[in-house]
VONU-929387 format. One line per 2 residues: number of its first residue (from 1); for each residue y negated, z negated, x negated of N, C-alpha, C. Coordinates in Angstrom, 3 decimals, m for minus. Layout:
NUM) Y Z X Y Z X Y Z X  ...
//
This chain:
1) m128.695 m113.339 m94.308 m127.257 m113.380 m93.667 m127.443 m114.392 m92.600  m127.237 m114.541 m91.519 m127.287 m114.993 m90.163 m125.832 m116.470 m90.716
3) m126.204 m117.848 m90.391 m125.289 m118.503 m90.337 m124.049 m117.788 m88.497  m122.932 m118.204 m89.821 m121.968 m117.800 m88.252 m120.956 m118.459 m88.084
5) m120.365 m118.708 m87.510 m119.761 m120.070 m86.781 m117.818 m119.432 m87.198  m116.964 m120.638 m88.171 m115.681 m120.573 m88.445 m115.074 m120.705 m87.498
7) m114.035 m120.034 m87.601 m112.884 m120.281 m86.302 m111.965 m120.508 m87.474  m111.238 m121.760 m86.696 m109.408 m122.369 m88.146 m108.408 m122.220 m87.153
9) m107.451 m121.604 m87.653 m106.383 m121.779 m86.860 m105.276 m122.917 m87.669  m105.222 m123.725 m87.143 m104.298 m124.586 m88.622 m103.236 m125.472 m87.745
11) m102.689 m126.508 m88.993 m101.596 m126.825 m88.584 m100.132 m126.939 m89.117  m100.511 m126.002 m90.031 m99.036 m125.033 m90.679 m98.992 m125.123 m92.001
13) m98.886 m126.583 m92.473 m98.930 m127.749 m91.777 m100.213 m128.394 m91.427  m100.490 m129.398 m91.234 m101.761 m130.042 m90.913 m102.402 m130.396 m92.415
15) m101.463 m131.197 m92.938 m102.346 m131.548 m94.376 m102.606 m130.130 m95.471  m102.119 m129.189 m95.028 m102.876 m127.879 m96.042 m104.211 m127.533 m94.847
17) m103.976 m127.932 m93.843 m105.450 m128.037 m92.977 m106.440 m128.706 m93.133  m106.259 m130.008 m93.480 m107.075 m130.922 m94.043 m107.959 m130.259 m95.547
19) m106.749 m129.881 m96.410 m107.383 m129.656 m97.614 m108.275 m128.386 m97.146  m108.435 m127.387 m96.741 m108.215 m125.959 m96.534 m110.009 m126.729 m96.027
21) m110.335 m128.166 m95.321 m111.478 m128.290 m94.668 m112.374 m128.541 m95.718  m111.503 m129.640 m96.528 m112.089 m130.341 m97.877 m112.766 m129.165 m98.843
23) m111.774 m128.082 m98.815 m112.452 m127.491 m99.443 m113.770 m126.583 m99.442  m113.131 m126.148 m98.150 m114.780 m125.877 m97.702 m116.000 m126.171 m98.129
25) m115.982 m127.593 m97.178 m117.054 m128.325 m97.681 m117.649 m128.907 m98.947  m116.444 m128.867 m99.668 m116.940 m129.287 m100.938 m117.450 m128.047 m101.828
27) m117.230 m126.606 m101.327 m118.032 m125.745 m101.934 m118.695 m124.499 m101.618  m119.447 m124.994 m100.322 m121.052 m124.572 m99.280 m121.927 m125.796 m100.193
29) m122.803 m124.613 m100.699 m123.831 m125.055 m101.312 m124.555 m126.138 m100.345  m124.817 m127.082 m99.983 m125.548 m127.637 m98.672 m126.268 m129.111 m99.278
31) m127.308 m129.145 m99.023 m128.093 m130.722 m98.924 m127.946 m131.561 m98.057  m127.694 m131.057 m96.981 m127.719 m131.725 m95.451 m126.593 m131.445 m94.494
33) m126.483 m131.863 m93.709 m125.337 m131.819 m92.727 m125.630 m130.583 m92.537  m127.036 m129.905 m91.792 m127.650 m128.827 m90.948 m127.024 m127.327 m91.715
35) m126.473 m127.396 m93.107 m126.424 m126.368 m94.037 m125.088 m126.193 m94.333  m124.141 m126.777 m93.702 m122.823 m126.826 m94.178 m122.349 m125.758 m92.678
37) m121.325 m125.392 m92.725 m120.641 m124.470 m92.027 m120.322 m124.904 m90.093  m120.872 m124.165 m89.190 m120.370 m124.548 m88.140 m119.222 m124.603 m88.153
39) m117.856 m124.861 m87.596 m116.433 m124.940 m87.396 m115.756 m125.226 m86.303  m114.623 m124.735 m85.911 m113.909 m125.153 m84.737 m112.612 m124.983 m85.248
41) m111.998 m125.783 m85.434 m110.859 m126.175 m85.834 m109.810 m126.679 m84.853  m108.295 m125.654 m85.104 m107.182 m125.846 m83.894 m106.110 m126.499 m84.795
43) m105.933 m127.393 m84.394 m104.835 m127.870 m85.307 m103.484 m127.798 m84.076  m103.039 m126.794 m84.525 m101.785 m126.680 m83.589 m100.569 m126.811 m84.485
45) m99.736 m127.767 m84.369 m98.918 m128.660 m85.252 m98.061 m127.738 m84.242  m97.785 m127.646 m82.829 m96.403 m127.100 m82.754 m96.399 m125.728 m82.471
47) m96.646 m124.679 m83.393 m96.864 m123.362 m83.421 m95.235 m123.417 m84.060  m94.275 m122.101 m84.014 m93.017 m122.037 m84.593 m92.916 m122.329 m85.827
49) m92.164 m122.482 m86.717 m91.869 m122.515 m88.295 m91.921 m121.388 m88.527  m92.802 m120.567 m89.555 m92.998 m118.605 m89.820 m91.901 m118.708 m90.303
51) m91.439 m118.875 m91.435 m89.788 m119.167 m92.042 m88.907 m118.478 m91.301  m88.676 m119.523 m90.339 m87.363 m119.213 m89.233 m87.951 m118.188 m88.789
53) m88.834 m118.171 m87.530 m89.243 m117.323 m86.427 m89.054 m115.531 m87.359  m89.421 m115.337 m88.779 m88.814 m114.013 m89.401 m87.609 m113.788 m89.631
55) m86.941 m114.536 m90.242 m85.782 m114.661 m90.802 m84.536 m114.276 m89.592  m85.404 m114.719 m88.389 m84.544 m114.637 m87.408 m84.858 m113.532 m86.303
57) m85.924 m113.106 m86.798 m86.099 m111.282 m85.899 m87.265 m111.954 m84.764  m87.452 m113.323 m84.337 m88.503 m113.561 m83.186 m89.906 m113.578 m83.350
59) m90.539 m112.822 m83.212 m91.768 m112.642 m83.848 m92.632 m112.783 m82.706  m92.263 m112.714 m81.126 m92.800 m112.902 m80.377 m92.868 m114.775 m79.810
61) m92.524 m115.235 m80.463 m91.826 m116.586 m79.936 m93.698 m117.421 m81.024  m93.504 m116.776 m82.249 m94.915 m117.198 m82.964 m95.948 m116.530 m82.670
63) m95.981 m115.208 m81.819 m97.165 m114.278 m80.967 m97.381 m114.914 m79.909  m96.879 m115.240 m78.787 m97.303 m115.772 m77.671 m97.709 m117.474 m78.178
65) m97.323 m118.123 m79.103 m97.446 m119.512 m78.718 m99.130 m119.839 m79.556  m99.167 m118.426 m80.100 m100.622 m118.704 m80.900 m101.814 m117.533 m80.193
67) m101.708 m116.885 m79.054 m102.184 m116.069 m78.120 m103.288 m117.258 m77.652  m102.774 m118.151 m77.202 m103.917 m119.193 m76.471 m104.891 m119.532 m77.541
69) m104.572 m119.988 m79.070 m105.418 m120.612 m79.786 m106.546 m119.482 m80.321  m105.955 m117.943 m79.892 m106.959 m116.839 m80.287 m107.731 m116.412 m79.008
71) m107.855 m116.749 m78.105 m108.402 m116.954 m76.560 m109.539 m118.198 m76.599  m109.249 m119.512 m76.792 m110.042 m120.540 m77.217 m110.953 m120.382 m78.489
73) m110.589 m119.739 m79.473 m111.637 m119.710 m80.529 m112.625 m118.311 m79.893  m112.256 m117.124 m79.131 m113.120 m116.452 m78.764 m114.054 m116.794 m77.636
75) m113.567 m117.912 m77.018 m114.340 m118.721 m75.871 m115.157 m119.660 m76.930  m115.245 m119.975 m77.897 m115.524 m120.772 m78.872 m117.019 m120.172 m79.159
77) m117.134 m118.923 m79.175 m118.278 m118.278 m80.191 m117.803 m117.785 m81.301  m116.764 m117.864 m82.026 m116.634 m117.952 m83.640 m116.807 m116.552 m84.048
79) m117.297 m116.157 m85.465 m117.651 m114.875 m85.748 m116.513 m114.510 m86.873  m115.478 m115.271 m87.238 m114.875 m115.024 m88.190 m113.217 m115.998 m87.731
81) m112.071 m115.701 m88.439 m110.874 m116.975 m87.825 m110.309 m117.121 m89.481  m110.246 m117.985 m89.661 m109.370 m118.298 m91.264 m107.860 m118.709 m90.580
83) m107.212 m118.390 m91.272 m105.866 m119.159 m90.759 m105.102 m119.345 m92.495  m105.171 m120.417 m92.516 m104.612 m121.174 m93.948 m103.209 m121.764 m94.287
85) m102.397 m120.836 m94.375 m101.106 m120.333 m93.660 m100.711 m118.761 m94.204  m99.687 m118.572 m95.496 m99.434 m117.387 m96.111 m98.910 m117.003 m95.360
87) m97.846 m117.753 m94.613 m96.448 m116.798 m93.780 m96.749 m116.117 m92.948  m98.247 m116.965 m92.422 m98.757 m116.160 m90.750 m98.589 m114.871 m90.821
89) m99.233 m114.707 m91.755 m99.780 m113.108 m91.955 m99.182 m111.967 m92.148  m97.991 m112.362 m92.119 m96.581 m111.522 m91.697 m97.171 m111.086 m90.377
91) m98.079 m111.659 m89.646 m97.967 m111.259 m87.969 m99.625 m110.953 m87.869  m99.916 m110.735 m89.107 m101.640 m110.190 m89.261 m102.143 m109.329 m87.850
93) m101.528 m108.074 m88.201 m101.731 m106.929 m87.307 m101.515 m106.790 m86.041  m100.409 m107.823 m85.442 m100.220 m108.111 m84.557 m101.139 m109.235 m83.615
95) m101.273 m110.258 m84.452 m102.571 m111.308 m83.893 m104.306 m110.513 m83.817  m104.534 m109.555 m85.492 m105.793 m109.010 m84.778 m105.973 m107.706 m83.739
97) m104.927 m107.391 m83.548 m104.617 m106.869 m81.939 m104.993 m107.156 m80.925  m104.890 m108.515 m80.946 m104.879 m109.659 m80.099 m106.143 m110.006 m79.690
99) m107.069 m109.830 m80.417 m108.653 m110.391 m80.831 m109.536 m109.686 m81.302  m110.650 m109.966 m80.400 m111.990 m109.008 m81.001 m112.354 m109.385 m82.195
101) m112.416 m110.804 m82.548 m112.548 m111.120 m83.552 m112.142 m110.981 m85.053  m113.077 m110.459 m86.481 m112.311 m110.495 m87.246 m110.959 m111.682 m87.662
103) m109.633 m111.112 m88.300 m109.402 m112.422 m89.118 m109.141 m111.872 m90.578  m109.666 m112.872 m91.000 m109.616 m112.763 m92.789 m108.367 m112.435 m93.227
105) m108.181 m111.790 m94.006 m106.887 m111.406 m94.630 m106.728 m111.828 m96.078  m106.255 m113.359 m96.215 m105.913 m113.787 m97.255 m104.883 m113.337 m98.077
107) m103.943 m112.364 m97.939 m102.726 m111.871 m98.550 m104.322 m110.785 m99.239  m104.834 m109.918 m98.700 m105.191 m108.837 m99.153 m106.176 m109.517 m100.225
109) m106.850 m110.263 m99.882 m108.336 m110.782 m100.284 m107.542 m111.403 m101.943  m106.283 m112.011 m101.903 m105.882 m113.095 m103.175 m105.681 m111.383 m103.714
111) m104.517 m110.711 m103.271 m104.168 m109.551 m103.994 m105.641 m108.962 m104.768  m106.566 m108.099 m104.102 m107.800 m107.773 m104.593 m108.495 m108.906 m105.553
113) m107.953 m109.751 m105.768 m108.805 m110.956 m106.905 m108.100 m110.927 m107.510  m106.849 m110.841 m108.181 m105.749 m111.079 m108.851 m106.231 m109.213 m109.555
115) m106.350 m107.978 m108.829 m106.680 m106.820 m109.649 m107.878 m106.879 m110.373  m108.794 m107.652 m109.978 m110.596 m107.612 m109.887 m110.104 m108.522 m111.542
117) m109.125 m109.679 m111.560 m109.868 m111.019 m112.835 m108.745 m110.273 m113.873  m107.131 m109.858 m113.756 m106.173 m109.481 m114.552 m106.185 m107.836 m114.673
119) m106.898 m106.997 m113.967 m106.179 m105.131 m113.711 m105.357 m104.742 m113.063  m105.710 m103.532 m112.975 m104.201 m103.009 m112.394 m102.844 m103.328 m113.524
121) m101.970 m102.843 m113.007 m100.437 m102.969 m113.611 m100.424 m104.348 m114.383  m101.194 m104.983 m113.976 m100.604 m106.270 m114.605 m99.500 m106.919 m114.024
123) m98.835 m107.824 m114.611 m97.674 m108.503 m113.996 m97.395 m109.726 m113.559  m97.420 m110.150 m111.898 m98.158 m111.088 m111.491 m96.842 m112.225 m110.903
125) m96.881 m113.502 m111.083 m95.613 m114.021 m110.241 m96.171 m114.907 m108.909  m94.915 m115.121 m108.223 m95.693 m115.698 m106.790 m94.518 m117.190 m106.670
127) m95.519 m117.788 m105.988 m94.720 m119.142 m105.089 m94.873 m119.076 m104.046  m93.495 m118.713 m103.246 m94.345 m118.946 m102.109 m93.066 m119.974 m101.343
129) m93.399 m119.656 m99.595 m92.123 m120.038 m98.902 m90.878 m118.430 m99.071  m89.099 m118.794 m98.674 m88.529 m118.173 m98.251 m89.153 m116.799 m97.289
131) m89.804 m117.060 m96.642 m90.183 m116.312 m95.531 m91.325 m115.735 m95.879  m92.158 m115.814 m96.588 m93.672 m115.105 m97.003 m92.537 m114.415 m97.603
133) m91.789 m114.320 m98.894 m91.113 m113.872 m99.749 m90.405 m112.368 m99.366  m89.582 m112.824 m98.276 m88.624 m111.904 m97.613 m89.815 m111.081 m96.649
135) m91.029 m111.526 m96.295 m91.660 m110.422 m95.617 m92.233 m109.874 m96.140  m91.838 m109.629 m97.406 m92.830 m108.539 m98.042 m94.425 m108.371 m98.129
137) m94.958 m109.432 m97.532 m96.372 m109.049 m97.122 m97.191 m109.010 m98.296  m96.524 m109.909 m99.734 m97.591 m109.979 m100.953 m96.964 m108.479 m101.603
139) m95.541 m108.122 m101.482 m94.979 m106.811 m102.323 m95.929 m105.778 m101.852  m96.002 m105.509 m100.607 m96.644 m104.352 m99.837 m98.639 m104.689 m100.300
141) m99.224 m105.943 m100.732 m100.514 m105.467 m100.890 m100.466 m106.162 m102.743  m99.722 m105.582 m103.060 m99.128 m105.461 m104.974 m99.531 m103.957 m105.089
143) m98.925 m103.606 m104.221 m98.474 m101.916 m104.713 m99.728 m101.575 m104.050  m100.644 m101.937 m102.845 m101.999 m101.576 m103.172 m102.713 m101.509 m104.152
145) m102.588 m102.561 m104.537 m103.570 m102.773 m105.571 m103.147 m102.586 m106.933  m101.783 m102.002 m107.405 m101.372 m101.541 m108.363 m101.130 m102.627 m108.692
147) m100.106 m103.381 m108.145 m100.099 m104.565 m109.320 m98.198 m104.694 m109.301  m97.735 m105.326 m109.925 m96.164 m105.825 m110.693 m96.242 m106.868 m109.654
149) m95.532 m107.324 m108.506 m95.190 m108.477 m108.279 m94.023 m109.078 m108.760  m93.847 m110.008 m109.479 m92.499 m111.046 m110.071 m92.236 m111.722 m108.678
151) m90.960 m111.814 m108.180 m90.678 m112.516 m107.757 m89.547 m113.704 m107.495  m89.508 m114.702 m108.056 m88.770 m115.613 m108.522 m87.152 m115.125 m108.224
153) m86.320 m115.811 m108.976 m84.870 m115.375 m108.871 m84.505 m116.841 m108.366  m83.322 m116.944 m107.144 m82.582 m117.793 m106.449 m83.082 m119.216 m106.878
155) m82.259 m120.044 m108.020 m82.681 m121.008 m107.987 m84.041 m121.291 m108.428  m84.990 m120.571 m109.108 m86.804 m121.122 m109.137 m86.762 m121.283 m107.797
157) m86.832 m120.233 m106.831 m86.909 m119.656 m105.140 m86.742 m121.279 m104.450  m85.462 m122.118 m105.005 m84.631 m122.920 m104.164 m86.109 m123.967 m104.787
159) m86.183 m124.489 m105.930 m86.789 m125.252 m106.348 m88.102 m124.997 m106.037  m89.008 m123.614 m105.666 m90.551 m123.741 m104.756 m90.276 m124.371 m103.267
161) m89.252 m124.126 m102.606 m89.104 m124.674 m101.335 m88.874 m126.189 m101.504  m87.992 m126.567 m102.054 m88.088 m127.859 m102.090 m89.408 m128.869 m102.629
163) m90.379 m128.361 m103.536 m91.583 m128.500 m103.502 m92.534 m128.364 m102.069  m92.398 m127.570 m101.557 m93.177 m126.912 m99.986 m92.572 m128.045 m99.140
165) m91.258 m127.956 m99.130 m90.211 m128.471 m97.755 m90.289 m130.206 m97.962  m89.756 m130.739 m98.896 m89.288 m131.811 m99.508 m90.506 m132.899 m99.835
167) m91.505 m131.972 m100.876 m92.470 m133.378 m101.436 m93.581 m133.114 m100.317  m94.016 m132.065 m100.211 m95.536 m131.811 m99.212 m95.678 m132.392 m98.020
169) m94.489 m131.502 m97.362 m94.452 m131.655 m95.708 m93.398 m132.459 m95.465  m92.849 m133.222 m96.486 m91.860 m134.503 m96.211 m92.631 m135.602 m96.825
171) m94.066 m135.498 m97.129 m94.756 m136.263 m97.742 m94.513 m137.541 m98.810  m93.211 m136.648 m100.110 m92.362 m137.479 m100.801 m93.684 m137.291 m102.304
173) m93.726 m136.198 m102.351 m94.546 m136.312 m104.208 m95.668 m135.269 m103.897  m96.258 m135.428 m104.473 m97.621 m134.340 m104.449 m98.122 m134.731 m106.238
175) m97.116 m134.910 m106.858 m97.205 m134.507 m108.505 m97.263 m133.646 m109.098  m98.371 m132.943 m110.342 m98.203 m131.968 m110.657 m96.752 m131.486 m111.308
177) m95.764 m132.148 m111.804 m95.145 m131.971 m112.952 m94.039 m130.630 m112.865  m93.790 m131.079 m111.354 m92.679 m129.746 m111.011 m93.515 m128.483 m110.378
179) m93.912 m128.558 m109.925 m94.829 m126.920 m110.045 m95.405 m126.299 m110.624  m95.869 m127.489 m111.976 m96.422 m126.803 m113.424 m95.192 m125.999 m113.999
181) m94.292 m127.021 m114.197 m92.799 m126.489 m114.642 m92.749 m125.133 m114.351  m92.648 m124.777 m112.959 m92.449 m123.859 m112.369 m93.084 m122.438 m113.041
183) m94.319 m122.928 m113.016 m95.594 m121.669 m113.565 m95.311 m121.473 m114.782  m94.819 m122.627 m115.971 m94.452 m122.484 m117.205 m93.616 m121.571 m117.251
185) m92.851 m121.629 m116.262 m91.524 m120.279 m116.755 m91.705 m118.954 m116.179  m92.797 m118.914 m115.165 m93.415 m117.367 m115.154 m93.759 m116.767 m115.618
187) m94.888 m118.136 m116.609 m96.611 m117.291 m117.934 m95.108 m117.236 m118.845  m94.848 m118.304 m119.394 m94.309 m118.306 m120.742 m92.930 m117.709 m120.816
189) m91.530 m117.664 m119.889 m90.777 m117.232 m120.298 m89.945 m115.958 m119.751  m91.476 m115.435 m118.359 m90.980 m114.440 m117.363 m91.908 m113.413 m118.157
191) m93.129 m113.856 m118.548 m94.310 m113.107 m118.776 m94.878 m112.976 m118.143  m95.233 m113.289 m116.902 m96.145 m113.017 m115.849 m98.187 m113.453 m116.523
193) m98.542 m112.580 m115.953 m100.228 m112.869 m116.298 m100.797 m114.005 m115.876  m100.093 m114.269 m114.312 m100.726 m114.945 m113.821 m99.531 m115.337 m112.756
195) m100.019 m116.556 m111.706 m98.763 m116.866 m110.849 m100.019 m117.337 m109.303  m99.152 m116.821 m108.288 m100.008 m116.787 m107.303 m99.624 m118.149 m106.330
197) m99.985 m118.610 m106.168 m99.896 m119.971 m105.284 m100.047 m119.404 m103.799  m99.111 m118.796 m102.996 m98.602 m118.516 m102.069 m97.968 m119.164 m100.796
199) m98.538 m120.322 m100.833 m98.143 m120.988 m99.744 m99.292 m122.214 m99.998  m99.964 m122.444 m98.558 m101.002 m123.608 m98.636 m100.044 m125.212 m98.822
201) m99.333 m125.155 m99.028 m98.803 m126.882 m99.096 m99.329 m127.158 m100.978  m98.828 m125.953 m101.617 m98.775 m125.418 m102.518 m100.000 m126.400 m103.466
203) m101.019 m125.973 m102.411 m102.465 m126.091 m102.785 m102.650 m127.498 m102.620  m102.202 m128.187 m102.238 m102.322 m129.392 m101.907 m102.054 m130.786 m103.557
205) m101.151 m129.868 m104.288 m101.033 m130.334 m105.667 m101.895 m130.204 m106.350  m102.783 m131.141 m107.091 m103.305 m130.922 m107.853 m103.453 m130.810 m109.545
207) m103.093 m129.186 m109.974 m103.073 m129.051 m111.294 m104.021 m129.275 m112.148  m102.926 m129.564 m113.308 m103.913 m130.012 m114.996 m104.854 m128.404 m115.209
209) m106.211 m128.872 m115.666 m106.813 m127.572 m115.999 m105.902 m126.400 m116.877  m105.083 m126.851 m117.802 m104.384 m125.946 m118.455 m103.372 m125.359 m117.462
211) m102.823 m125.520 m116.670 m102.150 m124.665 m115.636 m103.086 m123.963 m114.166  m103.852 m124.629 m114.409 m104.888 m123.584 m113.155 m105.436 m122.405 m113.769
213) m105.754 m122.337 m115.052 m106.407 m121.303 m115.473 m105.384 m119.942 m115.408  m104.177 m120.157 m115.197 m102.971 m118.961 m115.350 m102.408 m119.001 m113.626
215) m102.705 m119.717 m112.569 m102.920 m119.749 m111.209 m103.987 m119.080 m110.570  m103.418 m118.638 m109.796 m104.499 m118.064 m108.627 m104.276 m118.309 m107.090
217) m104.767 m119.370 m106.693 m104.670 m120.330 m104.971 m104.872 m119.240 m104.270  m103.802 m118.943 m103.497 m104.819 m118.670 m101.945 m105.453 m119.213 m101.271
219) m105.289 m120.059 m101.507 m106.365 m121.341 m100.343 m107.457 m120.920 m100.739  m107.920 m121.034 m102.392 m109.104 m120.808 m103.012 m109.600 m119.952 m102.395
221) m109.307 m118.640 m102.900 m109.475 m117.567 m102.362 m109.938 m117.226 m100.252  m109.334 m117.828 m99.910 m109.592 m118.036 m98.285 m110.789 m118.635 m98.306
223) m110.948 m119.791 m98.663 m111.935 m120.904 m98.591 m112.978 m120.272 m98.884  m113.041 m119.162 m100.310 m114.374 m118.553 m100.505 m114.936 m117.910 m99.948
225) m113.914 m116.878 m99.223 m114.109 m115.437 m98.426 m114.904 m116.211 m97.045  m114.520 m117.261 m96.362 m114.778 m117.944 m95.260 m116.253 m118.801 m95.481
227) m116.448 m118.771 m96.570 m118.115 m119.527 m96.664 m118.441 m118.318 m97.031  m118.957 m117.339 m97.853 m119.517 m116.558 m97.843 m119.402 m115.321 m96.648
229) m118.255 m115.078 m95.870 m118.433 m114.345 m94.491 m119.284 m115.544 m93.398  m119.485 m116.892 m93.338 m120.128 m117.594 m92.592 m121.809 m117.443 m92.999
231) m122.056 m116.729 m93.729 m123.191 m117.043 m94.310 m123.982 m117.955 m95.171  m123.318 m118.552 m96.136 m123.371 m119.557 m96.836 m123.524 m118.986 m98.283
233) m123.505 m120.016 m98.915 m123.242 m119.718 m100.513 m122.857 m120.788 m101.230  m121.757 m119.814 m102.037 m120.722 m121.085 m103.003 m121.390 m121.652 m103.588
235) m120.734 m123.361 m103.980 m121.035 m124.463 m105.029 m121.089 m123.463 m106.508  m121.831 m123.870 m107.502 m121.552 m123.385 m108.803 m120.672 m123.959 m109.490
//
């Protein structure tokens, strides 16, 4: 496969974009600089908060803001575009209509991997922003792949939001204890086969091996697809 340039629309948030870039480098099989992926990363931190846009029903605010990014990446000659932000995939179809460059659908790719790993009919939990949950993007994809999506009740969801916004975005705490407690509840008390980490801020937290086994990180799925679609090989 020919080497292909990867475009990235980041800044949602900046730390998650940094983690995505580091993971792409880490998981690309390369013995020198030239064997890595050519990437154009737009760290567009000024994009409107996706959860607020969805809840207020003002999707045009987001689409107008991101339209310039899509044009810039077209001009840069990228072959695929990765967007390391789960909530932004609520606007996926609209964004894809705005560009001829294929966007990598992180949500669909993640649910496809969950089905392959755990089988159709599996009950899977999800940890994400209120915007991602309320948007229904994972719910629709779960139905497509024959999976039972288990969304956290109000108290657990509030704890997830605190980890995302207060701890990670607020640069306060990225220790794994709080996140692992939520995963534990979903798997061992609410009988989920696995838990999808459906917010790239959660990817900034390093889980212990025990909890990593029952978590599917959507960021990791996006990293893998980005590498493969760029014509490179994954590290083993």
